[in-house]
N, C-alpha and C positions, 0 to 999 in steps of 0.2 A: 577709216570711216569718220565722217563728221556729221553732226546734227545739232538740233536745238531741242531743249526741254522747256515747256512753259508751265506755270503754276498760277491758279486762280482761287480766290475765295468766292463766296456767293456774290460779293459786291465789287471785287477788284483784284489787283495783283496780290500774290502771296509770296512769302519767303519760304524756301525749303532747301534742304540739303538733299542731293540726289546722288546715289552711288550707281555706277553703270558697269555692266559686265557684257562681254562678248561671248555668245554661246554658239556651239555648233552641234548638230545632231549626228549621232552615229547609229548604225544598225547593229544590234547585238547578234552574236552567232546563233543563239537559240530563238531568234525572232524578236520583234519589238524594236523600239528606238529609245535613245536616251540623249538628253542635252548635256554637253560638257562645257564647263567654264574654261575658256581659252585665256591663258595669262596675257595681259596687255604688255605691249612692247614699246620701246622708243626707237625712233629711226635717227641715226647719227647724220650729221651734215656731210654732204659730198661737195665736189667742185661745182655741181649743177643744182643742188637742192639744199635748202636749209634743214636744220634738225627739226624733228617733229616729236613732241612729247604727248603721251596719252594722258588724258584728264579723266580718270575713272571716278573722281569725286568732284562734283560741282556744287556751287551755292547759287541759288536763284534769289536775287534781291531787288532787281529793277527791270524796267522795260526798255533799257537802252539797246539799240540794235536788234530788236526782235524782228524775225523775218516776216515778209509779206504774208498775209493770211493767218497770222497768229490770232488766237482768241482775243476779242476786244478787252482791253484793260489788264491782260495777263502780264506777269513778269516772265523773263526768259533768261536762259544761259546757253552758251554754245559749248560743245564738247568735241574732243577728238579721241578716237580709239585706234591705236596702231596694232594691227593683227597680222598674223602670217597669211599669205595668199596661197594656202594649201589646206586640204582636208586633213584631219588628224590621223595619225598612225595609232592603231588600237592594239593593246596587248591583252592576252588572256592567260590566266594562270592555269597550267596543266600540271599533272603529277610530276613530270620531269623538268619543270621550269616554266618559263614564259614563252608564249608564241605570239610574235608581233606580226601584224598584217601591214601591207603597204597602204599608204593613203588612198582612199577611193578617188577615182578619176572624175572628171566632169566639173561642173560649176562649184565654186567655193562659196557656200551659202552661210550666212550668219543670222543670228537674232540678237538684238540689243535688249538687255534686261535693265530696266530703270526702277529703282526703289527710292521713294520719297520719305524723308524723315523731318521731324521738327528740328530746326537749327539749335545747336547746343543742348540737345536733350539726351544725348547718349544713345541715340538710335530709335527713339519712339516714332512709330509710323505716323505719317501725315498723308492727307488727301484721301479721296475715295474713288477708286481703289488706290492703295499706297504702292502697288507694284504694277508696272505695265511693260509688256514686251512688244517689240516692233521687229517684223521680219520683212519689211518692204523698204524700198528706197523712195526718194521724193517724187518719183514718177509712178508710184504704186506697183513697181515691179519687184521680183524677189531681190533680197538684199545680197547681191553678188559682189565679191571682192576679187580684184585682179591686181597683180603686182605693180607697184609704183604708180598707182592710180588712186585718187580720192573718190570714195563712194559717198554720196549724200544720202543720209538716212532720213526716212520720213519723220516729221516732227512728232514728239511725244507731248501730249497735252494733259497735265494733271489738273483736276478740278476738285472742288470740295475740300480745299486745303484750309488749315487754320491760320 
């Protein structure tokens, strides 16, 4: 998955550190759902493709190469999240041990969680709100991942940053 994050103050571009996570929903056996944080991966180079590295932490500091349609005056940064193209296998603890289920079939859907912090602050939240989740692609469709394909995530726009 690839996408852009923008950051603005009330008057112009903001600097921010943003941590990114890839989440998938699972259905619990007793009912309800829960979001799981899926570990980011790196894809090694092959004879046909270059290596791809996940960028789970980005620094927003300038407006160079912001995508078309970005908020006026915002700073931006691009990210890449390499994730598995499958739904998670879920395990439940039972008295006799663990019981694992096969991954659910169907579309492999993700949510990207972005959390903005003040640079060099040790993690002090920045922007209002400081956390935003995106579950759509750049065409406003569900954020679906398929193997060996780049999915373009809808832009995440932070505002009210310091």
